Every structure is written in structure tokens, then in C-alpha cells.
C-alpha positions in Angstrom: 19.7 0.4 -4.3 17.3 2.8 -6.0 14.3 1.4 -7.6 14.6 4.1 -10.2 18.2 3.2 -11.2 18.7 3.5 -14.9 15.2 4.8 -15.5 15.2 7.8 -17.9 13.6 11.0 -16.8 10.6 12.4 -18.6 8.4 9.4 -19.2 6.6 9.2 -22.5 3.1 7.8 -22.7 2.5 5.3 -25.5 0.4 6.8 -28.4 -1.2 3.6 -29.4 -3.6 1.3 -27.4 -1.5 -1.1 -25.2 -2.4 -4.5 -24.1 -2.1 -4.0 -20.4 -1.5 -1.3 -17.8 -0.3 -2.3 -14.4 -1.1 0.3 -11.7 1.3 -0.2 -8.8 5.0 -0.7 -8.2 5.0 -3.4 -5.4 5.4 -7.2 -5.6 2.0 -7.7 -7.1 2.5 -5.1 -9.8 6.0 -6.1 -10.7 5.2 -9.8 -10.9 2.2 -9.1 -13.1 4.4 -7.0 -15.4 7.0 -9.8 -15.6 4.4 -12.4 -16.7 2.6 -10.1 -19.1 5.7 -8.9 -20.8 7.1 -12.5 -21.1 3.8 -13.4 -22.8 4.5 -10.7 -25.4 1.8 -8.4 -24.1 2.5 -4.7 -24.7 2.7 -3.8 -21.0 3.1 -0.4 -19.2 3.7 -0.2 -15.5 2.5 3.0 -13.7 4.8 2.5 -10.7 3.9 5.8 -9.2 6.2 8.6 -7.9 7.1 6.5 -4.8 7.3 2.9 -6.1 8.0 -0.3 -4.2 5.2 -0.4 -1.7 5.6 -1.5 1.9 8.8 -3.3 1.1 10.5 0.0 0.5 10.0 0.6 4.2 11.2 -2.9 5.2 14.7 -3.8 6.3 15.7 -7.5 5.9 13.0 -9.6 4.3 13.6 -13.1 5.6 10.6 -15.0 4.3 10.7 -14.4 0.6 11.6 -17.7 -1.2 15.0 -17.9 -2.8 16.9 -15.6 -0.4 18.0 -17.9 2.5 20.2 -15.1 4.0 17.4 -12.5 3.6 17.3 -9.5 1.3 16.7 -5.8 1.9 13.1 -4.8 0.9 14.3 -2.0 -1.5 16.8 -4.3 -3.2 14.1 -6.9 -3.7 11.8 -4.3 -5.3 14.7 -3.0 -7.5 15.4 -6.5 -8.7 11.7 -7.1 -9.5 11.6 -3.9 -11.4 14.7 -4.8 -13.4 13.3 -8.2 -14.2 10.1 -6.6 -15.5 12.0 -4.2 -17.7 14.3 -7.0 -19.0 11.1 -8.9 -20.0 10.0 -5.9 -22.0 7.6 -3.9 -19.8 7.8 -0.1 -20.0 8.0 1.4 -16.5 6.8 5.0 -16.0 7.2 7.0 -12.8 3.7 8.2 -12.9 0.6 7.9 -10.8 -2.8 7.0 -12.2 -5.0 10.0 -11.4 -8.2 8.5 -12.8 -9.4 5.6 -14.9 -12.3 5.8 -17.3 -13.6 2.2 -17.6 -15.5 0.8 -20.6 -17.3 -2.3 -21.6 -17.1 -2.0 -25.3 -16.3 0.9 -27.5 -16.1 4.1 -25.6 -14.7 4.9 -22.1 -17.1 5.8 -19.4 -17.3 9.3 -18.0 -19.6 8.4 -15.1 -18.6 9.7 -11.7 -17.7 6.7 -9.4 -20.1 5.9 -6.6 -19.6 3.1 -4.1 -20.6 -0.6 -4.5 -20.5 -3.0 -1.6 -20.6 -6.8 -1.5 -22.6 -6.5 1.6 -25.6 -4.8 -0.1 -26.1 -6.5 -3.5 -29.8 -5.6 -3.3 -28.9 -2.0 -3.6 -26.6 -2.4 -6.5 -27.7 -0.9 -9.8 -28.6 -3.2 -12.7 -25.4 -2.1 -14.4 -22.5 -1.0 -12.3 -21.7 2.8 -12.5 -19.0 3.5 -15.0 -20.0 1.0 -17.6 -20.6 2.3 -21.1 -22.4 0.4 -23.9 -20.4 -1.8 -26.1 -20.9 -4.6 -28.5 -18.4 -7.0 -26.9 -16.9 -6.9 -23.4 -13.7 -8.4 -24.7 -13.3 -5.4 -27.0 -13.4 -2.9 -24.1 -10.8 -0.2 -24.1 -10.2 1.7 -20.9 -8.5 5.1 -20.5 -5.9 5.7 -17.7 -5.4 9.3 -16.9 -2.1 10.6 -15.7 -0.6 14.1 -15.2 1.3 13.5 -18.5 -1.8 12.5 -20.5 -4.1 9.6 -21.1 -3.3 6.0 -22.1 -5.7 3.5 -23.8 -5.5 -0.1 -22.7 -7.3 -3.3 -23.2 -6.6 -4.7 -19.7 -5.7 -3.3 -16.3 -4.1 -4.7 -13.2 -5.0 -2.7 -10.1 -2.2 -3.4 -7.7 -2.4 -0.2 -5.7 -1.8 -1.8 -2.3 -2.7 -0.2 1.0 -1.8 2.7 3.3 -1.1 3.0 7.0 -4.1 3.4 9.3 -4.0 6.4 11.6 -5.1 6.8 15.2 -7.2 9.8 14.4 -5.7 12.0 17.2 -5.6 15.7 17.1 -2.2 16.9 15.8 -1.3 13.4 14.5 -0.4 14.9 11.1 1.1 18.2 10.2 -1.3 21.1 9.5 -2.0 21.1 5.8 -0.6 17.6 5.5 -2.2 14.7 3.7 -5.8 14.1 4.5 -5.8 10.4 3.6 -3.6 7.8 5.3 -0.4 7.0 3.5 -1.0 9.4 0.6 -4.2 8.0 -1.0 -3.9 10.9 -3.4 -0.9 9.1 -4.9 -2.3 5.7 -5.7 0.4 4.5 -8.0 2.5 2.8 -5.4 1.7 -0.6 -4.0 1.4 0.8 -0.5 1.8 3.9 1.6 4.9 5.2 3.3 5.2 6.8 6.7 4.1 10.4 7.2 7.0 12.5 6.0 9.3 9.6 5.1 12.0 10.9 2.8 11.3 14.5 3.5 13.9 15.1 6.1 11.5 14.7 9.0 10.0 18.3 8.9 10.0 20.3 12.1 10.9 18.2 15.1 11.5 14.4 15.0 9.5 12.4 12.6 7.6 13.7 9.6 4.4 14.3 11.7 6.2 16.2 14.5 7.1 13.1 16.3 4.5 10.8 14.8 5.6 8.2 12.2 4.4 5.1 10.5 7.7 3.5 9.4 10.5 2.7 11.9 12.8 1.6 9.1 12.5 5.0 7.6 12.7 7.2 10.7 14.2 5.2 13.6 17.6 6.8 13.3 16.0 10.2 14.1 15.1 8.9 17.5 18.6 7.7 18.6 18.9 7.8 22.4 15.3 8.9 22.9 12.2 7.3 24.4 9.5 6.2 21.9 6.2 4.3 21.9 4.8 1.9 19.4 1.0 1.3 19.1 -0.2 -2.1 17.8 -0.4 -5.8 18.5 0.5 -7.5 15.2 3.6 -8.5 13.3 4.0 -4.9 12.0 4.1 -3.5 15.5 6.8 -6.1 16.5 8.9 -5.2 13.5 8.6 -1.5 14.4 9.8 -2.3 17.9 12.7 -4.4 16.7 13.8 -1.7 14.3 13.5 1.0 16.9 15.4 -1.0 19.5 18.6 -0.5 17.6 18.3 3.3 18.1 16.0 4.3 20.9 16.9 4.4 24.5 13.6 2.9 25.5 10.6 1.5 23.6 7.1 1.3 25.0 4.9 -1.1 23.2 1.2 -0.2 23.7 -1.6 -2.5 22.8 -5.3 -2.1 23.6 -5.9 -5.8 23.9 -4.7 -8.3 26.5 -3.2 -10.7 23.9 -1.1 -10.1 20.8 -1.9 -11.1 17.3 1.8 -11.3 16.4 3.5 -14.5 15.4 5.3 -16.2 18.4 8.7 -15.8 16.9 8.5 -12.0 16.5 6.8 -11.6 19.9 9.5 -13.6 21.6 12.2 -11.4 20.1 10.4 -8.3 21.4 9.9 -9.8 24.9 13.6 -10.6 25.1 14.7 -7.0 24.6 15.7 -5.5 28.0 14.8 -1.9 27.1 11.3 -2.7 25.8 8.4 -2.2 28.1 5.1 -3.9 27.1 1.8 -2.4 28.1 -1.4 -4.3 27.3 -4.8 -2.8 27.9 -3.5 0.7 26.9 -5.0 3.2 24.5 -3.4 6.5 23.4 -6.0 9.2 23.9 -4.0 12.4 23.2 -0.6 13.7 22.2 1.3 16.2 24.4 3.6 18.7 22.8 5.8 21.5 24.0 5.5 25.2 23.0 7.6 24.5 19.9 5.2 21.7 18.8 7.5 18.8 19.6 6.1 15.6 20.9 6.9 15.2 24.6 4.5 12.6 25.8 1.2 10.7 25.4 -2.0 10.6 27.5 -2.6 6.8 27.9 -5.8 5.3 29.2 -5.8 1.9 31.0 -8.8 0.1 29.5 -9.5 -2.1 32.6 -9.8 0.8 35.1 -10.3 3.9 32.9 -7.5 5.6 34.6 -5.0 7.8 32.7 -1.3 8.2 32.8 1.2 10.5 31.1 3.9 8.7 29.2 7.0 10.7 28.4 8.2 9.9 24.9 9.6 11.9 22.0 8.3 9.7 19.3 5.2 7.7 18.5 5.1 5.0 15.8 1.7 3.8 14.7 1.3 0.2 13.5 -2.4 -0.7 13.6 -3.0 -1.9 10.1 -3.5 -0.5 6.7 -6.4 0.8 4.5 -6.7 -0.6 1.0 -6.2 2.0 -1.8 -9.4 1.6 -3.7 -10.0 5.1 -5.0 -9.4 4.3 -8.6 -12.2 1.7 -8.6 -14.4 2.8 -5.7 -18.0 2.4 -6.9 -17.0 0.6 -10.0 -15.7 -2.6 -8.5 -17.6 -4.3 -5.6 -16.0 -3.9 -2.2 -15.8 -6.5 0.5 -17.0 -5.9 4.1 -13.4 -4.8 5.0 -13.3 -2.3 2.2 -11.0 -4.3 -0.1 -11.7 -4.7 -3.8 -13.7 -7.9 -4.4 -12.7 -10.2 -7.2 -15.5 -12.0 -8.9 -13.5 -14.5 -10.9 -10.1 -16.3 -11.1 -6.9 -14.3 -11.1 -8.6 -11.4 -9.4 -11.1 -10.8 -12.2 -13.7 -8.1 -11.5 -17.1 -7.3 -13.0 -15.3 -4.9 -15.3 -14.1 -6.7 -18.4 -10.3 -6.8 -18.6 -9.9 -5.3 -15.1 -8.1 -7.4 -12.5 -7.1 -6.8 -8.9 -4.0 -8.1 -7.1 -2.1 -7.7 -3.8 -3.0 -5.9 -0.7 -5.8 -3.8 -2.3 -7.8 -7.1 -2.5 -6.2 -9.1 0.3 -7.5 -8.6 3.9 -6.1 -11.9 5.2 -2.5 -12.7 4.3 -0.9 -9.4 3.2 2.5 -11.0 2.4 5.0 -10.1 -0.3 4.9 -13.6 -1.6 1.1 -13.9 -1.7 1.0 -10.5 -3.5 3.5 -11.7 -6.0 1.4 -14.8 -6.5 -1.7 -12.7 -7.0 0.1 -10.7 -9.6 1.1 -13.8 -11.4 -2.5 -15.2 -11.4 -3.8 -11.8 -12.8 -1.3 -11.8 -15.6 -2.1 -15.4 -16.6 -5.8 -14.6 -16.7 -5.2 -11.4 -18.7 -3.1 -13.4 -21.2 -6.1 -15.6 -21.8 -8.4 -12.6 -22.0 -6.1 -10.9 -24.6 -6.1 -14.0 -26.8 -9.9 -13.4 -27.3 -9.3 -9.7 -27.8 -6.7 -10.3 -30.6 -8.6 -13.3 -32.1 
């Protein structure tokens, strides 16, 4: 099911100031839009050009309440989008390129810097990006897109996170994206694998054999040997998805113990064609003369010795980086680099600006907690707008 089913091409930006703009098309963004629209707030969702977040790269979701048999991630996102539209939200397939924040009358044109919750003594008296205004509740922000600029009284930043890379030479295609998961396209709730949906580019996998989403690209590796790097639930899910296609899967983890939940780890251990290697770090990629991945140089952390592992695919599952670009320097960051809320419902120091989902969550990172955060943000914005319209 396509998340863009029945969405007309050529989105039109509203000419008048709207009540709320939701930036992000994942569970946090859709839930916020549902609650805002049902509260009769004039709501626009900038779902991005690749909406749906990490659930678009997920097969069966078995832990989202209300679906005892499970539900495909893309279908869940399509249903949430449909519900948001049914409630009255306007959904645009646009990314937010920039946001000019304001405290009162006029938007700010200040260049974002970087604020950190770890260094409050170095913070300016007034956060960069603020502009003078008579009343914070009257602040009107400007959201800049390729189609033009929108004015809004409130914003939900639900931009999610993007896959973290290993940082190896040749990990991405020459001239490919410089930020993990397409940080340059922050409209989506989360990133996709390198080259997902592009036909895989030259060789297997969008990054010449290196990928970040087994659900997206596992069929390309049918009958081949692959490796997965990681030790958490995401890595286990990658292994399980690949096990249905690959001849052999090598699970490589730098630690001696796994962070994954026992249920998922047990499923992986029960697979006969999965080899688990702890205390292993990938140091280099080996390619043939055509640039195809043919192996990895793997270091044993206990001894420092190296081995060559023959694989044709490498799937990286070592976590995600929050997509904070739109508020970096204007909203305080946590020690982990996530946007730091200062009040209930994901409220920030910027009036009318709220954060929700993985961009602010460094602990749970679940679809249901993201949806809950989107709900909380919307409820707080509803109260905020009551003062604005008073």
C-alpha cells in the first residue's frame, strides 16, 4: 500500500497563516496531525518526499496495539496518513528546507548555531533565532519549502532519525549523500537505507553492497553470503529479514554481549545458517575491480588479529542519528544530540514549537511511544492555540 495513495500531485501551500505545521511523516507526525485536526486546528503536514519513517522499512509490526496478527509497516503508515486526512489535515509531499522562528511579530533571519544542554553556562542570554515580539503566544514562524513559504503559529518537529554509518572508506557511493539517511531531506520521520528504492545502483545494494535496510534490499542478496553489524534489536531484525534470502548471514558485534531483547536474539540463534561473531569490528571493505563488495577485513578485538570474511553484502544496524538540522542551535540539544524538550508535550524554549518522536527520544524509539509523543504535543499545542486565538 502506498502512503501517497489518493494524494494529488502538485501540492499547494496555504496562503494564510495556519494554526500548526507538522514536519515529519512518521507515527509521531501522523498522530499529532490527527489530534490537531480533530481539535479543529488548521493543520498542514509536511510529510517529505519519502514519508513514513522507519516503519516504511519494516515488515510485520507485531507490537503496535490493536493489531494482534501484526501489520506491515507501510500499511500502518498509510492508515495513519488516511486518518489524518480524514480528520481534516492537509498533507503535502514536501520537505521543510528551513524554518525561520519568531517570538512575536516577525520571523528570525539569524543563522542557526548550536546549543547544548551540557553547556548552559555558554548559552546566550537569548537563544539565537529569536526575534523581538510583544507576546510569545503571538509568535508566527515561517516554514520554507521548495514550493514557497508558509506561516504558522505552531510547529511539531517530528523529523525522526537516520541510520548511523560505520565511516569506512567506500561505504557510500562517490558523490552520494554526505549525511546518514539523507539528512538533507528532513521531512520524513526517519532515514532509509542507502539507495533504497533506486534499483540498487551498480552492484548489489545501493552503496555497492552496503545497505541499511534489509526489508528494502534483502531480495537482492538471494543465495549470497552477507554480514550484519550490530548488537541490538535492529540488527536482529536485519538478520531475520536476510535469513529468508541469503545463503549465509554473519552477525558481527564488537561487544561480548548483545543489547537485543531475548526473544529476537533467541530467534536469531535458532537459525542454522547464521554465524554469530562477538568481539568483531569491521575495519575495511574489500571490492573487486568492478567495485563490487567481495569481503570484509574484520578485527578480533580480544587479540587484535585480522581475518578476511567473504561476503557480497554488508548491512549496518548500529543505531540512528537524530535529524536536528531544522532546529540545531535554536533548540537545546541533549548529551546524545537529540532535541531537548523543556516542558510538557515536547515543548521547547521556542514559543509554539514542540518536538516529538525519535528526534527527541534517545531511550525508547518505538512506534507506539513516538505516536504517544505526537499526541502529547498536539494536546499541548491545542492549549497554546487557545491563548493565541483568545
